[in-house]
N, CA, C and O atoms as CSV, one atom per row, in Angstrom:
chain,resi,resn,atom,element,x,y,z
A,1,UNK,N,N,0.871,5.592,-25.120
A,1,UNK,CA,C,2.305,5.801,-24.842
A,1,UNK,C,C,2.506,6.063,-23.349
A,1,UNK,O,O,2.563,7.213,-22.912
A,2,UNK,N,N,2.611,4.989,-22.582
A,2,UNK,CA,C,2.819,5.119,-21.140
A,2,UNK,C,C,4.265,4.802,-20.792
A,2,UNK,O,O,4.702,3.664,-20.964
A,3,UNK,N,N,5.012,5.779,-20.311
A,3,UNK,CA,C,6.406,5.532,-19.913
A,3,UNK,C,C,6.478,4.536,-18.761
A,3,UNK,O,O,5.616,4.559,-17.883
A,4,UNK,N,N,7.475,3.667,-18.742
A,4,UNK,CA,C,7.615,2.667,-17.674
A,4,UNK,C,C,7.745,3.320,-16.303
A,4,UNK,O,O,7.348,2.735,-15.296
A,5,UNK,N,N,8.301,4.534,-16.260
A,5,UNK,CA,C,8.502,5.197,-14.963
A,5,UNK,C,C,7.164,5.459,-14.292
A,5,UNK,O,O,7.013,5.230,-13.092
A,6,UNK,N,N,6.195,5.936,-15.056
A,6,UNK,CA,C,4.870,6.209,-14.486
A,6,UNK,C,C,4.245,4.910,-13.993
A,6,UNK,O,O,3.610,4.881,-12.939
A,7,UNK,N,N,4.425,3.838,-14.758
A,7,UNK,CA,C,3.881,2.541,-14.349
A,7,UNK,C,C,4.507,2.085,-13.036
A,7,UNK,O,O,3.821,1.571,-12.153
A,8,UNK,N,N,5.824,2.280,-12.921
A,8,UNK,CA,C,6.513,1.898,-11.685
A,8,UNK,C,C,6.031,2.741,-10.515
A,8,UNK,O,O,5.853,2.229,-9.410
A,9,UNK,N,N,5.816,4.039,-10.755
A,9,UNK,CA,C,5.336,4.915,-9.684
A,9,UNK,C,C,3.952,4.486,-9.233
A,9,UNK,O,O,3.670,4.452,-8.035
A,10,UNK,N,N,3.089,4.158,-10.182
A,10,UNK,CA,C,1.741,3.711,-9.827
A,10,UNK,C,C,1.815,2.405,-9.045
A,10,UNK,O,O,1.089,2.219,-8.069
A,11,UNK,N,N,2.685,1.509,-9.472
A,11,UNK,CA,C,2.824,0.224,-8.783
A,11,UNK,C,C,3.339,0.434,-7.361
A,11,UNK,O,O,2.859,-0.199,-6.422
A,12,UNK,N,N,4.323,1.331,-7.207
A,12,UNK,CA,C,4.858,1.622,-5.875
A,12,UNK,C,C,3.785,2.245,-4.999
A,12,UNK,O,O,3.662,1.903,-3.822
A,13,UNK,N,N,3.003,3.165,-5.572
A,13,UNK,CA,C,1.944,3.828,-4.814
A,13,UNK,C,C,0.919,2.796,-4.354
A,13,UNK,O,O,0.459,2.849,-3.213
A,14,UNK,N,N,0.554,1.851,-5.237
A,14,UNK,CA,C,-0.412,0.813,-4.870
A,14,UNK,C,C,0.159,-0.085,-3.771
A,14,UNK,O,O,-0.551,-0.458,-2.837
A,15,UNK,N,N,1.435,-0.425,-3.888
A,15,UNK,CA,C,2.058,-1.290,-2.889
A,15,UNK,C,C,2.103,-0.599,-1.533
A,15,UNK,O,O,1.840,-1.219,-0.503
A,16,UNK,N,N,2.443,0.706,-1.539
A,16,UNK,CA,C,2.517,1.443,-0.277
A,16,UNK,C,C,1.146,1.539,0.358
A,16,UNK,O,O,1.004,1.353,1.566
A,17,UNK,N,N,0.131,1.829,-0.450
A,17,UNK,CA,C,-1.221,1.961,0.101
A,17,UNK,C,C,-1.677,0.620,0.672
A,17,UNK,O,O,-2.312,0.577,1.726
A,18,UNK,N,N,-1.355,-0.474,-0.020
A,18,UNK,CA,C,-1.744,-1.798,0.472
A,18,UNK,C,C,-1.004,-2.100,1.775
A,18,UNK,O,O,-1.586,-2.653,2.708
A,19,UNK,N,N,0.276,-1.738,1.838
A,19,UNK,CA,C,1.064,-1.983,3.045
A,19,UNK,C,C,0.490,-1.188,4.208
A,19,UNK,O,O,0.416,-1.689,5.330
A,20,UNK,N,N,0.084,0.050,3.944
A,20,UNK,CA,C,-0.493,0.883,5.004
A,20,UNK,C,C,-1.798,0.279,5.495
A,20,UNK,O,O,-2.072,0.286,6.695
A,21,UNK,N,N,-2.609,-0.244,4.577
A,21,UNK,CA,C,-3.879,-0.862,4.971
A,21,UNK,C,C,-3.617,-2.072,5.858
A,21,UNK,O,O,-4.314,-2.277,6.852
A,22,UNK,N,N,-2.621,-2.870,5.506
A,22,UNK,CA,C,-2.293,-4.056,6.303
A,22,UNK,C,C,-1.814,-3.639,7.690
A,22,UNK,O,O,-2.158,-4.275,8.687
A,23,UNK,N,N,-1.011,-2.559,7.752
A,23,UNK,CA,C,-0.523,-2.073,9.051
A,23,UNK,C,C,-1.685,-1.598,9.903
A,23,UNK,O,O,-1.742,-1.889,11.098
A,24,UNK,N,N,-2.623,-0.859,9.289
A,24,UNK,CA,C,-3.774,-0.367,10.043
A,24,UNK,C,C,-4.612,-1.537,10.545
A,24,UNK,O,O,-5.095,-1.514,11.677
A,25,UNK,N,N,-4.789,-2.563,9.706
A,25,UNK,CA,C,-5.576,-3.725,10.120
A,25,UNK,C,C,-4.905,-4.436,11.289
A,25,UNK,O,O,-5.570,-4.803,12.258
A,26,UNK,N,N,-3.597,-4.630,11.203
A,26,UNK,CA,C,-2.884,-5.321,12.281
A,26,UNK,C,C,-2.944,-4.509,13.564
A,26,UNK,O,O,-3.086,-5.074,14.648
A,27,UNK,N,N,-2.837,-3.173,13.454
A,27,UNK,CA,C,-2.904,-2.326,14.651
A,27,UNK,C,C,-4.287,-2.418,15.282
A,27,UNK,O,O,-4.405,-2.542,16.501
A,28,UNK,N,N,-5.332,-2.361,14.463
A,28,UNK,CA,C,-6.693,-2.421,15.006
A,28,UNK,C,C,-6.928,-3.786,15.656
A,28,UNK,O,O,-7.597,-3.875,16.685
A,29,UNK,N,N,-6.382,-4.846,15.060
A,29,UNK,CA,C,-6.545,-6.176,15.648
A,29,UNK,C,C,-5.832,-6.250,16.995
A,29,UNK,O,O,-6.345,-6.847,17.942
A,30,UNK,N,N,-4.651,-5.643,17.079
A,30,UNK,CA,C,-3.908,-5.662,18.344
A,30,UNK,C,C,-4.675,-4.894,19.410
A,30,UNK,O,O,-4.718,-5.308,20.569
A,31,UNK,N,N,-5.285,-3.771,19.018
A,31,UNK,CA,C,-6.040,-2.965,19.989
A,31,UNK,C,C,-7.265,-3.749,20.467
A,31,UNK,O,O,-7.569,-3.766,21.660
A,32,UNK,N,N,-7.965,-4.396,19.531
A,32,UNK,CA,C,-9.159,-5.159,19.913
A,32,UNK,C,C,-8.766,-6.364,20.756
A,32,UNK,O,O,-9.467,-6.716,21.704
A,33,UNK,N,N,-7.642,-6.999,20.412
A,33,UNK,CA,C,-7.204,-8.180,21.129
A,33,UNK,C,C,-6.625,-7.799,22.465
A,33,UNK,O,O,-6.197,-8.669,23.224
């Protein structure tokens, strides 16, 4: 019995973490470049 709200929160958390990883990668690439 998993409420949809918890699923949405987990999905949002995963999306935010992925977005942060992409930002960190782009920043590190800019610094190296």
